[in-house]
N, C-alpha and C positions, 0 to 999 in steps of 0.2 A: 443215600441215607441208610441207617441201620435196617437190616431186614432179618427175617427169621430163617433159621436153618431148615432146609428142605430135605426130604429123604435123599440119601446118597451123599449127604454131608456138604452140599452147596448152600451158599447164602443167597437168598433172593432179596436183592436190594430195591426192587421196584423201580429200576432205572439206574442211570449213572450216578456214581458217588461224587459229591463235591467235597474234596478232602479239607477245604478251608472251613466250610460250614459244618461238616460232620464231626470234626475233631477240634480239640483245644489243648494247649500245653498246661499241664498241672505239675509244678515242680520239675522233676527230671523225666517226666513221662508225657507222651502224647496220648490222650484218652478220647474215646468216643463221648459225645456230649450227652448221651443217654446212658446213665449208669444204674446202679442198684443200691438202695439203702437197706441195711440189715436189721433195723429196729424191730420190724414185725416178725422176725424169726422167733422171738421170745414169747413167753406167755402173756396173758392179759396185764396191761399196765407196764409192759416191757420188763416183766419180772417173772423169773422162773423159766422152766424149760418149755419148749413148744408142745402143743397138743399132740402132734404127730412128728416124731423125730425123723423117721424115714422120709417123710414128705419134705421136711426142711432140707435134708441132704440132697434129695432129688432136685428140689428147686434151685439150690446153689449150683449144682452141676449144670442145670439148664441155663442158668444165668450166663456162664461163660460159653456154653454151646451157641447161644444166640448172638455172641459177639461182644458182650459187655466186658470192658476191661477197666472198670472203675467201681470198686465196692467201698461203701462208706459204712463204718461200724464204730463200736466203742466197747471198751472193756466193761463199762458199767451197764451195758445192755444185758440184762439177765439177773445179776451181774455174771460175767464170765460164761455166758451162754452163747451169744452170737459169735464171738471170736472162736470158741471151741468148735462150733458147727462149721464155720468157714474153714478152719484148719482140717477138720476131719473130712470135709467134702472135697477140698481143692488142693491140699498139700500133696506133693510139691506143686507150687503155683505156676500157672502159665507165665512165660517170660515177660509178657506185656501187661500183666495185671497190676494195677495201682491199688494198693490197700491204704485207705485213709481212715484215721480214727480221730478221737477227740478226748481231751482230758479237762479236768476242772471240777468234777463231781464224783461222788461215790454213792452207793446205796446201802441203807441199813437193812436189818433182817426183816423189816416190814415193807420194804420196797420204797421207802422215802428217799428223795434225792437230797443229798447233803453236799455242801461246798467242800472242795478239796483243792484249794487254789494257792497254797503256799508253794514256793519253789521246790521244796522237798516232796510235796504231794504231787506236783506236776511231773517231776522226774519219776517218781514211783509209778504214776499212771502210765507214762510212756513205756517204762520197763515192763510193766504188767502186760501191756498190749503186745510188745515184742515177744515176750515169753509165751503168751497164750496162742499166738499165731505162728510161732516158730520162725521168726524172721529176725534179721540183724538191723533192718532199716525199713521204715515206713515211708511211703511216698509223701504224705503230709499228715500233720496232726493239728487239729483245730483246738485252740484255747477257747473253751466254752465258758463265756462269762455268765455269772449269776446276778440276780438283783442285789442291789446294795444292802448290806446288813443293817438291820434296825438297831436302835440304841440298846445296848446290853447284850447283843448277839456277838458272835465272833467277828472281830474287826475284818474289814475287807482288805485284802492284800493289794497294795498299789499295782496298777496295771504295768507300770514300768518294770517292777520286779518280776511279774509273771512273764512278760515278754522277754526279759533278760534271760530267764531260765530256758525258755523255748529256743532262743537263739543259741544258747550253750549246747543244748541237745542237738540242734542242727549242726553246729560246728564240730561236734563229736561224731557226726555221721549216723546218728540214731534215727534221724528223720531228714528227708530231703528238702522239705519245705514247711514253713510255719503258716497256719491259718488262724482265723478268729471267727467266733460264732456268737450270735445274739449281741452284736456290738452296735453302738450308736455311731453316727457319722464322725464325731470327735474321736471316739475310740478306734475306729477304723483308720483315721488319719494318723493317730499315734502309732498304730501297728504297722502301717506302711513305712513310717519314718524310722522306727526303731528296729523293726524285724523284717522288713522287705517281704511282707506276707505274700503268699501265692494264691490264697483263696479266702473268701468270706462266705459264711453260712448264716443267712438271715431269713426271716419269713418274707415271702413275696409271692403274689399270685395275681391273676387277672382282677380279682376283687379286693386285693390288699396290696396296694402299691405305695404304701407309706415309706418304704425304704428305697424309693426311686433315686434319691440323691446318692446313696451308697452304690447302687447298681451303676449309675452313670460314672461315678468316680472309678469304680473297678474297670469299667469298659474303657475309659480313657487311659488307664494305666496298665492294661493287659493282665488284669488279675481275674482269676476265675471267680464267678459269682454262682453260688450253689443254694438256690432257694429251698427252704423247708416249708412245709404246709403249701405245696405248689397248687393244690386244688382247694385251698381254703383251710380254715381251722380244723383241727382234729376233734374239737369239742362239738358234740351233737347239736347244741343249741345255737351255734353260730353259722353264718352263711357258708354255702359251698359253691364252688365254681360250677359244678355239674347241675345245680338247681336253677341256674340262670336261664331264662327263656331264650336269650340271644345265643347262648352256648348250645342249647338244645336244638335251636333252629339251624345253626351252622352244622352241627353234627348230623342232623337229619339230611341236610342237603348233600353232605359229603359221604353219606352212608358210613359214618364213624360213630364212636361212642363219645359222649360229652367229656369224659375224662381225657380222651385222646386229644380233643380240641383244646382243652385247658393246658395240656403239656406241650402241644404243638405251638400254642401262642407264646409260651415262655421261650421255646427254642427260637422262634422268630423274633423275639424281643431284642436279643443281642447275641452276637456270636460267642461271647465269653460265658454265657449261661450254661451251666452243667446241671443236669437233672439226676436225682437219685431217688425216684419213686420206690417205695417199699411195698412188699406184699408177702404173704405166706402161701400164695397159690400160683402154681405153674401157669394155669390158664390166664390169671390176671397179669402175671409177668409178661406173657406173650402179647396180651392186649396193650399193655403199656408200651412195649417195644415198637408197636406199629405206629405210635404217635410220631416217630422220627420220619416215617414215610408220608405223613399227612402234609400236603401243601396247602397253605391258607392263601387265598387270593386277596387282592387289595380290598375287594368287596367284603370278604369274610372279616378281615382285620378291622375295617371301618365299623362293621356291625358289632364286633366284639368290643371295640373301644368304648362303646356307650355303656358297657357293664361297669366300668371302673367308677369309683367314687368321684363326684363332681369336683372334689378338692384336689384330685390328682391332675396335674397338668400333662 
């Protein structure tokens, strides 16, 4: 499993690496299953610059030092903050680095999230990502779906039209693979049929397994499944994986952090699960990375299974 770089430049993997469990195919790349999400590089509300730009640059360089080769970002993080930081810190990029972005939204000058889902807007979003990160091709771009428009709002663009534009961008070589995010089971099925998607980004965690049908579909078809909110909702009032007594008990038994247990459970859930935990702290990054070395026993997994909602089979 992934380990942390030690003095002298060696990687301590905590034992032998199982290349099947440690990596998964994402479009035209083989990536380690524990990656990095760039959302938290920005200011509060994913808007504006980071509080400490130098620390953000240092963090990104540490990301690749510890062996991460999958970074998830978006032009609308900031907007145009996360991508510029990635470029400043890492360009020219390591040969094995997979850069994955998403389109389908923009930000206004107050930080509101607005839909941008017409074919022309999706194309412009991909072009903006390519330009800001100084690349000719992205490993994958996720089509981020937004809630259906209400009566009187901008009409929702048919999913077939959105997917068609994403396929065109892939055929032109601007992206290696198409993904979809915040999608229902029926939308995922359509995306598989029309776009041969390579990844799905949906919310999923130990305490929120509502999307299990999509995860199982992706597992069966060899599609990468990239859960967001992997430790529970980002909203303070909603449950967190790390607050669950069973998670804390397993963490104590393994001399680990509850967050590491939550991430390790996801890695154990299916081999096509790719994680992209985000942070603005080097120390937190290194803590997250150690989750890949955490081995959960059958006893641990049984204890954790009781945390999930009774509605989850």
